[in-house]
N, CA and C atoms as a LAMMPS dump frame, in Angstrom:
ITEM: TIMESTEP
0
ITEM: NUMBER OF ATOMS
612
ITEM: BOX BOUNDS ff ff ff
-5.0000000000000000e+02 5.0000000000000000e+02
-5.0000000000000000e+02 5.0000000000000000e+02
-5.0000000000000000e+02 5.0000000000000000e+02
ITEM: ATOMS id mol type element x y z
1 1 1 N -98.603 409.667 361.246
2 1 2 C -98.422 410.899 361.216
3 1 3 C -99.683 411.755 361.414
4 2 1 N -100.636 411.207 360.702
5 2 2 C -101.997 412.363 361.02
6 2 3 C -102.2 412.059 362.406
7 3 1 N -102.326 411.239 363.284
8 3 2 C -102.567 411.231 364.554
9 3 3 C -101.88 412.311 365.506
10 4 1 N -100.627 412.024 365.269
11 4 2 C -99.656 413.407 366.088
12 4 3 C -99.922 414.583 365.233
13 5 1 N -100.078 414.879 363.975
14 5 2 C -100.381 416.349 363.517
15 5 3 C -101.708 416.64 364.409
16 6 1 N -102.975 415.68 364.168
17 6 2 C -104.069 416.234 365.06
18 6 3 C -103.851 416.552 366.23
19 7 1 N -102.983 415.858 367.13
20 7 2 C -102.55 416.347 368.624
21 7 3 C -102.044 417.454 368.709
22 8 1 N -101.001 417.855 367.9
23 8 2 C -100.179 419.511 368.277
24 8 3 C -101.182 420.275 367.724
25 9 1 N -102.027 420.379 366.831
26 9 2 C -102.861 421.001 366.494
27 9 3 C -104.085 421.366 367.384
28 10 1 N -104.568 420.399 368.097
29 10 2 C -105.368 420.954 369.248
30 10 3 C -104.733 421.564 370.28
31 11 1 N -103.418 420.847 370.853
32 11 2 C -102.379 421.563 371.739
33 11 3 C -102.498 423.058 371.466
34 12 1 N -102.273 423.135 370.464
35 12 2 C -101.987 424.868 370.155
36 12 3 C -103.256 425.856 369.874
37 13 1 N -104.423 424.641 369.595
38 13 2 C -105.672 425.474 369.444
39 13 3 C -106.298 426.038 370.666
40 14 1 N -106.038 425.082 371.644
41 14 2 C -106.723 424.783 372.936
42 14 3 C -106.156 425.304 374.137
43 15 1 N -104.929 425.32 373.95
44 15 2 C -104.139 425.948 375.241
45 15 3 C -102.985 427.239 374.952
46 16 1 N -102.896 428.033 375.768
47 16 2 C -102.05 428.963 375.881
48 16 3 C -100.66 428.811 375.912
49 17 1 N -99.794 429.669 375.533
50 17 2 C -98.189 429.547 375.702
51 17 3 C -97.975 429.086 377.081
52 18 1 N -98.818 429.641 377.999
53 18 2 C -98.357 429.409 379.442
54 18 3 C -99.22 428.032 380.067
55 19 1 N -99.915 427.393 379.403
56 19 2 C -100.484 426.404 379.683
57 19 3 C -100.145 424.964 379.296
58 20 1 N -98.821 424.985 379.064
59 20 2 C -98 423.967 378.527
60 20 3 C -96.494 423.911 379.092
61 21 1 N -96.141 422.863 379.636
62 21 2 C -95.207 422.641 380.659
63 21 3 C -93.786 423.364 380.354
64 22 1 N -93.656 422.904 378.543
65 22 2 C -92.387 423.29 378.327
66 22 3 C -92.209 424.778 378.134
67 23 1 N -93.152 425.881 378.319
68 23 2 C -93.197 427.298 378.195
69 23 3 C -91.765 427.936 379.285
70 24 1 N -90.954 428.661 378.099
71 24 2 C -89.956 429.265 378.934
72 24 3 C -89.58 430.556 378.025
73 25 1 N -90.081 431.787 378.871
74 25 2 C -90.028 432.987 378.142
75 25 3 C -88.418 433.5 378.096
76 26 1 N -87.571 433.106 378.853
77 26 2 C -86.023 433.346 378.796
78 26 3 C -85.639 432.153 378.362
79 27 1 N -85.048 431.582 376.925
80 27 2 C -84.421 430.522 376.731
81 27 3 C -82.756 430.845 376.995
82 28 1 N -82.763 430.88 378.135
83 28 2 C -81.171 431.455 378.274
84 28 3 C -80.009 430.317 378.237
85 29 1 N -80.635 429.16 378.389
86 29 2 C -79.474 427.941 378.025
87 29 3 C -79.305 427.87 376.592
88 30 1 N -80.186 428.001 375.766
89 30 2 C -80.207 427.743 374.47
90 30 3 C -79.403 428.896 374.057
91 31 1 N -79.767 430.191 374.364
92 31 2 C -78.679 431.221 373.703
93 31 3 C -77.532 431.27 374.55
94 32 1 N -77.142 431.033 375.555
95 32 2 C -75.64 430.653 375.814
96 32 3 C -75.118 429.811 375.037
97 33 1 N -75.526 428.779 374.142
98 33 2 C -74.825 427.869 373.115
99 33 3 C -74.32 428.804 372.18
100 34 1 N -75.348 429.527 371.645
101 34 2 C -74.992 430.678 370.613
102 34 3 C -74.007 431.389 370.593
103 35 1 N -74.018 431.894 372.074
104 35 2 C -72.781 432.899 372.762
105 35 3 C -71.237 431.882 372.52
106 36 1 N -71.594 430.801 372.968
107 36 2 C -70.26 429.988 373.205
108 36 3 C -69.871 429.398 371.761
109 37 1 N -70.642 429.317 370.87
110 37 2 C -70.3 428.881 369.353
111 37 3 C -69.7 430.133 368.85
112 38 1 N -70.229 431.539 369.161
113 38 2 C -69.674 432.571 368.412
114 38 3 C -70.264 432.445 367.037
115 39 1 N -71.469 432.339 366.831
116 39 2 C -72.311 432.208 365.581
117 39 3 C -72.418 433.45 364.887
118 40 1 N -71.891 433.562 363.874
119 40 2 C -72.101 434.837 363.063
120 40 3 C -73.378 435.475 362.471
121 41 1 N -73.748 436.633 362.433
122 41 2 C -75.057 436.857 362.588
123 41 3 C -76.092 436.352 361.278
124 42 1 N -75.146 436.07 360.47
125 42 2 C -75.889 435.313 359.052
126 42 3 C -75.812 433.681 358.962
127 43 1 N -75.342 433.115 360.033
128 43 2 C -75.4 431.707 360.083
129 43 3 C -76.793 431.155 359.922
130 44 1 N -76.941 430.251 359.359
131 44 2 C -78.379 429.511 359.245
132 44 3 C -78.845 428.682 360.131
133 45 1 N -79.561 428.994 361.108
134 45 2 C -79.982 428.475 362.093
135 45 3 C -81.426 427.803 361.861
136 46 1 N -81.772 426.754 362.772
137 46 2 C -83.177 426.006 362.626
138 46 3 C -83.428 425.669 363.876
139 47 1 N -84.84 426.192 364.284
140 47 2 C -84.945 425.425 365.657
141 47 3 C -86.433 424.485 365.195
142 48 1 N -86.182 423.507 365.867
143 48 2 C -87.051 421.992 365.499
144 48 3 C -88.117 422.071 366.453
145 49 1 N -89.484 422.235 366.467
146 49 2 C -90.549 422.038 367.047
147 49 3 C -90.52 423.26 367.702
148 50 1 N -90.286 424.346 367.126
149 50 2 C -90.134 425.6 367.789
150 50 3 C -91.078 425.921 368.693
151 51 1 N -92.487 425.436 368.101
152 51 2 C -94.062 425.705 368.868
153 51 3 C -93.953 427.5 369.765
154 52 1 N -94.146 427.355 370.803
155 52 2 C -94.345 428.804 371.292
156 52 3 C -93.115 429.297 372.031
157 53 1 N -91.807 428.823 371.472
158 53 2 C -90.381 428.937 372.06
159 53 3 C -90.166 430.592 372.102
160 54 1 N -89.361 431.154 372.912
161 54 2 C -89.058 432.495 372.502
162 54 3 C -87.427 432.495 371.978
163 55 1 N -87.026 431.297 371.558
164 55 2 C -85.903 431.205 371.149
165 55 3 C -85.398 431.869 369.652
166 56 1 N -86.435 432.068 368.973
167 56 2 C -86.333 432.779 367.958
168 56 3 C -86.546 434.425 367.768
169 57 1 N -87.444 434.487 368.578
170 57 2 C -87.911 436.11 369.312
171 57 3 C -86.155 436.536 369.57
172 58 1 N -85.424 435.862 370.588
173 58 2 C -84.439 436.255 371.228
174 58 3 C -83.302 436.505 370.013
175 59 1 N -82.997 435.532 369.288
176 59 2 C -82.301 435.623 368.15
177 59 3 C -82.47 436.866 367.363
178 60 1 N -83.528 437.241 366.834
179 60 2 C -84.08 438.28 366.435
180 60 3 C -83.499 439.562 366.902
181 61 1 N -83.835 439.568 368.283
182 61 2 C -83.461 440.825 368.943
183 61 3 C -81.677 440.979 368.996
184 62 1 N -81.361 439.686 368.957
185 62 2 C -79.851 439.94 368.922
186 62 3 C -79.019 440 367.527
187 63 1 N -80.169 440.071 366.645
188 63 2 C -79.656 440.525 365.081
189 63 3 C -79.253 439.303 364.089
190 64 1 N -79.776 438.017 364.468
191 64 2 C -79.433 436.948 363.344
192 64 3 C -80.66 437.148 362.234
193 65 1 N -80.207 436.991 361.189
194 65 2 C -80.859 437.089 360.116
195 65 3 C -81.147 435.9 359.28
196 66 1 N -80.765 434.756 359.665
197 66 2 C -81.119 433.779 358.565
198 66 3 C -81.829 432.716 359.549
199 67 1 N -82.872 432.732 359.846
200 67 2 C -83.635 431.887 360.835
201 67 3 C -84.724 431.202 360.033
202 68 1 N -84.43 429.847 360.766
203 68 2 C -85.637 428.691 360.477
204 68 3 C -86.506 428.441 361.306
205 69 1 N -87.674 428.404 361.27
206 69 2 C -88.526 427.545 362.35
207 69 3 C -89.397 426.443 362.032
208 70 1 N -89.127 425.045 362.581
209 70 2 C -90.043 423.988 361.877
210 70 3 C -90.688 423.511 362.971
211 71 1 N -92.283 423.325 362.573
212 71 2 C -93.084 422.759 363.839
213 71 3 C -94.331 421.887 362.906
214 72 1 N -94.77 420.925 363.324
215 72 2 C -95.499 420.277 362.734
216 72 3 C -97.337 420.768 362.953
217 73 1 N -97.465 421.727 363.92
218 73 2 C -98.378 422.423 363.925
219 73 3 C -98.667 423.584 363.258
220 74 1 N -99.592 423.608 362.219
221 74 2 C -99.67 425.279 361.435
222 74 3 C -100.358 426.171 362.776
223 75 1 N -100.989 425.525 363.565
224 75 2 C -101.399 426.643 364.286
225 75 3 C -100.134 427.528 365.268
226 76 1 N -99.197 426.398 365.891
227 76 2 C -98.316 426.94 366.315
228 76 3 C -97.519 427.814 365.688
229 77 1 N -97.031 427.696 364.343
230 77 2 C -96.802 428.892 363.569
231 77 3 C -97.677 429.948 363.437
232 78 1 N -98.683 429.747 363.256
233 78 2 C -99.771 431.057 363.029
234 78 3 C -99.562 431.795 364.017
235 79 1 N -99.374 431.196 365.311
236 79 2 C -99.464 431.573 366.511
237 79 3 C -98.087 432.741 366.834
238 80 1 N -96.757 432.066 366.368
239 80 2 C -95.733 432.668 366.5
240 80 3 C -95.314 433.912 365.739
241 81 1 N -96.014 433.67 364.291
242 81 2 C -96.03 434.598 363.246
243 81 3 C -96.769 436.114 363.918
244 82 1 N -97.985 435.717 364.532
245 82 2 C -98.588 436.88 365.551
246 82 3 C -97.864 437.555 366.372
247 83 1 N -97.364 436.759 367.304
248 83 2 C -96.202 437.165 368.179
249 83 3 C -95.44 438.225 367.813
250 84 1 N -94.575 437.775 366.591
251 84 2 C -93.756 438.165 365.9
252 84 3 C -94.033 439.432 365.361
253 85 1 N -95.459 439.832 364.856
254 85 2 C -95.736 440.823 364.047
255 85 3 C -94.729 440.865 362.671
256 86 1 N -94.37 442.161 362.337
257 86 2 C -93.281 442.335 361.352
258 86 3 C -92.243 441.669 361.278
259 87 1 N -91.853 441.191 362.417
260 87 2 C -90.248 440.518 362.519
261 87 3 C -90.333 439.251 362.125
262 88 1 N -91.829 438.67 361.867
263 88 2 C -92.03 437.345 361.198
264 88 3 C -91.542 437.522 360.01
265 89 1 N -91.527 438.283 359.053
266 89 2 C -90.788 438.248 357.552
267 89 3 C -89.295 437.798 357.724
268 90 1 N -88.859 437.769 358.9
269 90 2 C -87.447 437.678 358.926
270 90 3 C -87.062 436.448 359.231
271 91 1 N -88.071 435.451 359.301
272 91 2 C -88.163 433.913 359.757
273 91 3 C -88.427 432.95 358.653
274 92 1 N -88.394 431.746 358.189
275 92 2 C -88.592 431.031 357.19
276 92 3 C -89.458 429.738 358.024
277 93 1 N -90.532 429.786 357.758
278 93 2 C -91.196 429.016 358.806
279 93 3 C -91.566 427.56 357.925
280 94 1 N -91.577 426.237 358.625
281 94 2 C -91.904 425.12 357.668
282 94 3 C -92.718 424.415 358.481
283 95 1 N -93.928 424.183 357.848
284 95 2 C -94.987 423.269 358.809
285 95 3 C -94.457 421.628 358.065
286 96 1 N -94.168 420.875 359.188
287 96 2 C -93.857 419.64 358.777
288 96 3 C -93.366 418.692 359.733
289 97 1 N -93.856 417.405 360.074
290 97 2 C -93.399 416.612 360.79
291 97 3 C -91.959 416.422 360.911
292 98 1 N -91.139 416.618 361.721
293 98 2 C -89.442 416.324 361.753
294 98 3 C -89.089 415.156 360.586
295 99 1 N -90.009 414.085 360.659
296 99 2 C -89.434 412.777 359.848
297 99 3 C -89.718 412.644 358.675
298 100 1 N -90.459 413.958 358.097
299 100 2 C -90.652 414.139 356.823
300 100 3 C -89.977 415.279 356.134
301 101 1 N -89.253 415.943 357.15
302 101 2 C -88.383 417.055 356.807
303 101 3 C -87.289 416.836 355.605
304 102 1 N -87.385 417.615 354.538
305 102 2 C -86.455 417.545 353.417
306 102 3 C -85.848 418.575 352.807
307 103 1 N -85.298 419.056 353.62
308 103 2 C -84.542 420.458 353.49
309 103 3 C -84.012 420.945 352.195
310 104 1 N -84.423 422.039 352.205
311 104 2 C -83.388 422.442 350.577
312 104 3 C -82.38 423.294 350.628
313 105 1 N -81.835 423.541 351.822
314 105 2 C -80.675 423.976 352.065
315 105 3 C -79.847 423.447 353.623
316 106 1 N -78.634 423.834 353.983
317 106 2 C -77.784 423.1 355.008
318 106 3 C -77.686 424.493 356.224
319 107 1 N -77.65 423.638 357.502
320 107 2 C -77.607 424.76 358.394
321 107 3 C -76.535 424.579 358.957
322 108 1 N -75.925 425.754 359.882
323 108 2 C -74.8 425.458 360.779
324 108 3 C -75.139 425.818 362.162
325 109 1 N -76.408 425.403 362.493
326 109 2 C -76.894 425.441 363.798
327 109 3 C -78.105 424.847 364.028
328 110 1 N -78.192 423.603 364.678
329 110 2 C -79.672 422.951 364.558
330 110 3 C -79.773 423.017 366.146
331 111 1 N -81.199 423.499 366.454
332 111 2 C -81.365 423.661 367.749
333 111 3 C -82.741 422.699 367.904
334 112 1 N -82.608 421.753 368.758
335 112 2 C -83.962 420.948 369.438
336 112 3 C -83.999 420.828 370.39
337 113 1 N -85.096 421.774 371.457
338 113 2 C -85.228 421.756 372.824
339 113 3 C -86.804 421.037 373.215
340 114 1 N -86.638 419.977 373.325
341 114 2 C -87.996 419.413 373.75
342 114 3 C -89.112 418.597 372.871
343 115 1 N -88.265 418.593 371.554
344 115 2 C -89.067 417.623 370.18
345 115 3 C -88.598 416.353 370.148
346 116 1 N -87.142 416.391 369.952
347 116 2 C -86.711 414.827 370.059
348 116 3 C -87.063 413.828 370.635
349 117 1 N -87.546 414.07 371.952
350 117 2 C -87.831 413.175 372.723
351 117 3 C -89.145 412.645 372.616
352 118 1 N -90.034 412.988 371.727
353 118 2 C -91.27 412.566 371.347
354 118 3 C -91.028 411.094 370.249
355 119 1 N -89.74 411.178 370.059
356 119 2 C -89.486 409.858 368.71
357 119 3 C -89.388 408.64 369.932
358 120 1 N -90.306 407.676 370.011
359 120 2 C -90.285 406.648 370.793
360 120 3 C -89.771 405.622 370.133
361 121 1 N -89.959 405.178 368.782
362 121 2 C -89.367 404.246 368.226
363 121 3 C -88.138 404.216 367.449
364 122 1 N -87.505 402.998 367.65
365 122 2 C -85.922 403.055 367.111
366 122 3 C -85.857 403.69 365.715
367 123 1 N -86.723 403.162 364.7
368 123 2 C -86.576 403.721 363.16
369 123 3 C -87.076 405.176 363.287
370 124 1 N -87.928 405.733 364.207
371 124 2 C -87.954 407.249 364.199
372 124 3 C -86.791 408.037 364.517
373 125 1 N -86.175 407.094 365.612
374 125 2 C -84.856 407.775 365.994
375 125 3 C -83.852 407.956 364.925
376 126 1 N -83.598 406.538 364.358
377 126 2 C -82.621 406.561 363.371
378 126 3 C -83.057 407.364 361.97
379 127 1 N -84.213 408.01 361.782
380 127 2 C -84.709 408.858 360.657
381 127 3 C -84.414 410.088 360.838
382 128 1 N -84.375 410.849 362.302
383 128 2 C -84.121 411.857 362.633
384 128 3 C -82.828 412.123 362.372
385 129 1 N -81.805 410.892 362.821
386 129 2 C -80.386 410.671 362.938
387 129 3 C -79.764 411.224 361.328
388 130 1 N -80.689 410.732 360.41
389 130 2 C -80.229 410.602 359.237
390 130 3 C -80.606 411.819 358.56
391 131 1 N -81.539 412.526 358.684
392 131 2 C -81.903 413.89 358.291
393 131 3 C -81.287 415.189 358.965
394 132 1 N -81.019 414.971 360.324
395 132 2 C -80.004 415.685 360.978
396 132 3 C -78.477 415.554 360.152
397 133 1 N -78.136 414.599 360.003
398 133 2 C -76.889 414.489 359.747
399 133 3 C -76.488 414.932 358.429
400 134 1 N -77.536 414.794 357.352
401 134 2 C -77.494 415.563 355.851
402 134 3 C -77.928 416.976 356.007
403 135 1 N -78.504 417.396 357.309
404 135 2 C -78.96 418.952 356.863
405 135 3 C -78.011 419.883 357.841
406 136 1 N -76.781 419.457 358.401
407 136 2 C -75.832 420.079 359.073
408 136 3 C -74.623 420.442 358.367
409 137 1 N -74.024 421.437 358.012
410 137 2 C -72.899 421.671 357.476
411 137 3 C -71.721 421.07 358.08
412 138 1 N -70.326 420.53 357.342
413 138 2 C -69.204 420.114 358.362
414 138 3 C -69.135 421.185 359.288
415 139 1 N -68.647 420.884 360.469
416 139 2 C -68.347 421.541 361.552
417 139 3 C -69.547 422.651 362.208
418 140 1 N -70.644 422.373 361.608
419 140 2 C -71.876 422.848 362.195
420 140 3 C -72.007 422.608 363.435
421 141 1 N -73.198 423.453 364.205
422 141 2 C -73.298 422.653 365.661
423 141 3 C -74.809 422.379 365.737
424 142 1 N -74.786 421.454 366.71
425 142 2 C -76.408 421.008 367.042
426 142 3 C -76.371 420.878 368.492
427 143 1 N -77.69 421.205 368.664
428 143 2 C -78.026 421.216 370.291
429 143 3 C -79.162 420.386 370.431
430 144 1 N -79.123 419.318 371.339
431 144 2 C -80.072 418.494 371.523
432 144 3 C -80.75 418.689 373.005
433 145 1 N -82.06 418.929 373.514
434 145 2 C -82.255 418.842 374.738
435 145 3 C -83.722 417.999 375.294
436 146 1 N -83.567 417.165 375.719
437 146 2 C -84.732 416.19 375.922
438 146 3 C -84.638 415.984 377.435
439 147 1 N -85.866 415.489 377.499
440 147 2 C -86.059 414.793 379.243
441 147 3 C -84.867 413.957 379.533
442 148 1 N -84.431 414.031 380.665
443 148 2 C -83.266 413.001 381.173
444 148 3 C -83.834 411.784 381.702
445 149 1 N -82.857 410.987 382.459
446 149 2 C -83.467 409.524 382.994
447 149 3 C -84.051 409.942 384.331
448 150 1 N -84.006 411.234 384.66
449 150 2 C -84.539 411.793 386.162
450 150 3 C -85.729 412.844 385.744
451 151 1 N -86.105 413.004 384.552
452 151 2 C -87.509 413.754 384.114
453 151 3 C -88.492 412.748 383.953
454 152 1 N -89.583 413.612 383.351
455 152 2 C -90.787 413.085 383.252
456 152 3 C -90.765 411.865 382.124
457 153 1 N -91.923 411.003 382.352
458 153 2 C -92.039 410.072 381.17
459 153 3 C -92.901 410.176 380.02
460 154 1 N -93.656 411.389 380.458
461 154 2 C -94.849 411.618 379.235
462 154 3 C -94.702 413.044 379.508
463 155 1 N -95.207 413.775 377.94
464 155 2 C -95.337 414.998 378.094
465 155 3 C -96.3 415.316 376.958
466 156 1 N -97.315 416.062 377.438
467 156 2 C -98.638 416.432 376.635
468 156 3 C -99.234 415.034 376.466
469 157 1 N -99.379 414.473 377.678
470 157 2 C -100.129 413.028 377.352
471 157 3 C -99.838 412.12 376.626
472 158 1 N -98.359 412.453 375.969
473 158 2 C -97.697 411.007 375.041
474 158 3 C -96.288 410.702 375.648
475 159 1 N -96.078 409.407 375.432
476 159 2 C -94.833 408.913 375.903
477 159 3 C -93.991 409.569 375.129
478 160 1 N -92.706 409.594 376.076
479 160 2 C -91.326 410.22 375.248
480 160 3 C -90.264 408.934 375.715
481 161 1 N -89.014 409.401 375.156
482 161 2 C -87.978 408.702 375.535
483 161 3 C -86.844 409.246 376.253
484 162 1 N -86.236 408.904 377.515
485 162 2 C -85.445 409.527 378.416
486 162 3 C -84.085 409.385 377.763
487 163 1 N -83.009 410.482 378.193
488 163 2 C -81.901 409.741 377.666
489 163 3 C -80.885 410.268 378.759
490 164 1 N -79.94 409.645 378.47
491 164 2 C -78.597 410.025 379.306
492 164 3 C -77.494 410.689 378.236
493 165 1 N -76.479 410.902 378.492
494 165 2 C -75.413 411.454 378.162
495 165 3 C -74.664 409.97 377.238
496 166 1 N -74.735 408.958 377.681
497 166 2 C -74.059 407.787 376.825
498 166 3 C -75.425 407.546 375.707
499 167 1 N -76.482 407.46 376.194
500 167 2 C -77.733 407.044 375.224
501 167 3 C -77.657 407.944 374.073
502 168 1 N -77.723 409.528 374.414
503 168 2 C -77.501 410.156 373.47
504 168 3 C -76.388 410.388 372.387
505 169 1 N -75.395 410.441 373.133
506 169 2 C -74.34 410.149 371.771
507 169 3 C -74.213 408.996 371.183
508 170 1 N -74.862 407.867 371.634
509 170 2 C -75.024 406.589 370.764
510 170 3 C -75.92 406.793 369.172
511 171 1 N -76.635 407.664 369.672
512 171 2 C -77.295 408.091 368.54
513 171 3 C -77.035 408.814 367.406
514 172 1 N -76.019 409.971 367.678
515 172 2 C -75.739 410.775 366.838
516 172 3 C -74.033 410.391 366.754
517 173 1 N -73.188 409.745 367.238
518 173 2 C -71.663 409.393 367.05
519 173 3 C -71.086 409.202 365.552
520 174 1 N -72.211 408.402 364.764
521 174 2 C -71.679 408.036 363.413
522 174 3 C -71.326 409.886 362.827
523 175 1 N -71.915 410.844 362.886
524 175 2 C -71.715 411.565 362.272
525 175 3 C -71.508 412.777 362.943
526 176 1 N -71.221 412.836 364.228
527 176 2 C -71.253 414.041 365.026
528 176 3 C -70.401 413.686 366.068
529 177 1 N -69.522 414.809 366.374
530 177 2 C -68.462 414.244 367.734
531 177 3 C -69.387 415.405 368.923
532 178 1 N -69.506 414.609 370.014
533 178 2 C -70.119 415.183 371.365
534 178 3 C -68.902 416.02 371.923
535 179 1 N -69.692 417.453 372.226
536 179 2 C -69.153 418.562 372.755
537 179 3 C -69.164 418.494 374.277
538 180 1 N -70.177 418.59 374.579
539 180 2 C -70.536 418.27 376.246
540 180 3 C -71.963 418.145 376.416
541 181 1 N -71.976 417.43 377.527
542 181 2 C -73.657 417.133 378.027
543 181 3 C -73.872 417.713 379.326
544 182 1 N -74.965 418.178 379.971
545 182 2 C -75.368 418.505 381.119
546 182 3 C -76.536 418.401 381.753
547 183 1 N -77.217 418.292 382.928
548 183 2 C -78.464 418.264 382.977
549 183 3 C -79.186 419.631 383.636
550 184 1 N -80.055 419.851 383.586
551 184 2 C -80.466 421.361 384.24
552 184 3 C -82.334 421.147 384.371
553 185 1 N -82.653 421.757 385.396
554 185 2 C -84.069 421.859 385.877
555 185 3 C -84.448 422.828 385.133
556 186 1 N -85.846 422.26 384.673
557 186 2 C -86.689 423.186 384.113
558 186 3 C -88.083 423.763 385.035
559 187 1 N -88.26 424.705 385.283
560 187 2 C -89.668 425.031 386.288
561 187 3 C -90.686 425.28 385.14
562 188 1 N -91.382 424.789 385.305
563 188 2 C -92.776 424.581 384.441
564 188 3 C -93.431 425.897 384.895
565 189 1 N -94.667 426.234 384.204
566 189 2 C -95.732 427.261 384.57
567 189 3 C -96.408 426.888 385.647
568 190 1 N -96.411 425.623 385.919
569 190 2 C -97.232 425.208 386.909
570 190 3 C -96.334 424.54 388.126
571 191 1 N -95.179 425.492 388.18
572 191 2 C -94.323 425.352 389.411
573 191 3 C -93.889 423.993 389.933
574 192 1 N -93.66 423.128 388.788
575 192 2 C -93.444 421.851 389.004
576 192 3 C -91.578 421.696 388.081
577 193 1 N -90.951 420.707 388.551
578 193 2 C -89.774 420.792 388.101
579 193 3 C -89.417 419.489 387.076
580 194 1 N -88.992 419.694 385.87
581 194 2 C -88.349 418.931 385.035
582 194 3 C -87.021 418.769 384.638
583 195 1 N -86.596 417.685 384.789
584 195 2 C -84.798 417.498 384.248
585 195 3 C -84.744 417.155 382.879
586 196 1 N -83.814 418.103 382.173
587 196 2 C -83.678 418.109 381.028
588 196 3 C -82.142 417.626 380.845
589 197 1 N -81.835 417.212 379.983
590 197 2 C -80.143 416.928 379.326
591 197 3 C -79.765 417.643 378.251
592 198 1 N -79.205 418.652 378.378
593 198 2 C -78.711 419.34 376.859
594 198 3 C -77.223 418.551 376.538
595 199 1 N -77.314 418.421 374.996
596 199 2 C -76.208 417.957 374.673
597 199 3 C -75.582 418.768 373.433
598 200 1 N -74.318 419.185 373.409
599 200 2 C -74.073 419.538 372.258
600 200 3 C -72.815 418.871 371.197
601 201 1 N -73.313 418.895 369.954
602 201 2 C -72.242 418.415 369.202
603 201 3 C -71.494 418.951 368.077
604 202 1 N -70.686 418.361 367.432
605 202 2 C -70.011 419.104 366.174
606 202 3 C -70.254 418.084 365.082
607 203 1 N -70.665 418.611 363.641
608 203 2 C -70.687 417.848 362.821
609 203 3 C -68.936 417.24 362.037
610 204 1 N -69.089 416.104 362.227
611 204 2 C -67.827 415.725 361.482
612 204 3 C -67.687 416.089 360.207
């Protein structure tokens, strides 16, 4: 865990938000899920590995009031707090490795774009599944977006796990019903293309 934390603190200390491949100023696909699920403005929403994501910014602009952002990097959270300014008071920030996360509440909507695929060992994936199953309320929603089997095999110099719809469903099917999965190309700030798979789930 310590080496992982050092890696991400270094990333967010030495690179600007547009120096990383996952940068996305308009998280339109993620927000489309929020619209589709018709989440109330006071829904408890958590963004896993939020980093420099504009997902929280957009939710605040839409009037959501019960927001959480988790990231392993204190520097990443410092940066988003600075960007949000006064609005940061309306977000609960959590500095933690997702595998060490012990939430004190449960969530209506779990959002993870480009964090889950960094878990490359089977026991890590099982631990993540265990944590999310305890963290999401019955009939709550979960969105996981990772590199697809047509996407990169590394990110930020680290190995990742590619996913298909079948492989993704196998991880979570004990506690979640899959709603749908689809692939989508993400254009990086460097004008390269990364293929993602987005899967949505409903907690049993």
